[in-house]
N, C-alpha and C positions, 0 to 999 in steps of 0.2 A: 504494499499500500504506499502511496506517495503522499506525503503531507505538505510538500512544497518547501519554500524557504522559511527558515526559522532561525531564532537566536539562542545560543547556549546561555542558559541562565544559572546553571549549577553543575558542579562535577565533584565527585569524591573518588576514592580509589577503585570503586567498582561500578559506579553509574555516572551517566551524563544526562542532564535534563535540558530539553530543548523546547522553547516556546514557539509554536506555530501560529497561524491565523486563528481567529476566534472559533471558527467551526471545528478545529482540531485541538486547540488548547495546548497545554504542556504534555509532553511525553517523556518518559524515562527510557533510556537505552543502557544496555550493559557496556561498560568500558573495559577494554579497549576494542572489543569485537564489533561495536557498532560502527566504528570508523572503517573497519575492513568490509562490512556487508552493507551497511545502510546509509551512513552519513558521509557527506563530502563537505570539506571546508572550502569556502569561497575565495579566502585570502590565500594567494599562491605561497607566500613566505610561511604562513602558519601551517598550510597543508604540507609543506616540505618538512617542517619540524615534526609534524604528526607522523609523517611516513617514517622519519628517522627513529622516533620513539617507538613505533609499532615494530620496526625491525629489531630494535634493542630488546623489546619485550618478548618477541619471538625467539631471539637468540637465547635469552635468559631461560625461557621455558624449555627449549630444546636441551640446554645444558643441564637443567634440573632433571629433566626426563632421562637423559643419558646417565647421569650420576645415579639416579634411583635404579635403573636397569643394571648398572655395574655392581651396585650393592646387593641387588636381588641374585645376580649371577654368582657373586662371591659367596653369598650365604648358602645357596643351593650347592655349590661345589664343597663347601665345608661340611654341610650336612651329609652329602654323598661320601665324602671321605671318612667321616666319623662312623657312618653306618657300615662301611666296608672293613673298618678296623674292629668291629664288635666281634667278640669270639662267638663261635657256635655254641649253642647250649650243650652242657656236658652230658654225656650218655649216663643213663642210670647204670650203677653197678650192681651186680648180683651179689647177694650176701655170701661172704666167704664160707667155705665149708670148714667146719671146726676140725682140728687135728685130733688123732685118736687119744693122745695124752690128755687133752682137755675133757674128752668124752669119759675117759677112765676116772679122771678126777672128779668130774660131776657125779659119776656113778658111785664113787666111794663116799662122797659127802652125803648123798641121798640115802644111804644105808643106815 
């Protein structure tokens, strides 16, 4: 939907508010994505600065994403390494057969 020409009346870290003609009133847009998809700045020098800022934001987002992926890969490798080092469960041992001397001793005590 096109609202026409408007004036930016407010901006914070996540939104930008633009006042359009009376029939549309003020509208809030997500910042900075609104300048990528919906809004165009009419002042060429401000438009250039916004383009540079958007490139910087995109670069920072990509760097953060790459760092997150690297940390996840590192954690996964450490978990796989730890899992491969775990010992196999010990086999159950059968009870030892008692020696004849012990059987004889037990028999003598029982008498």
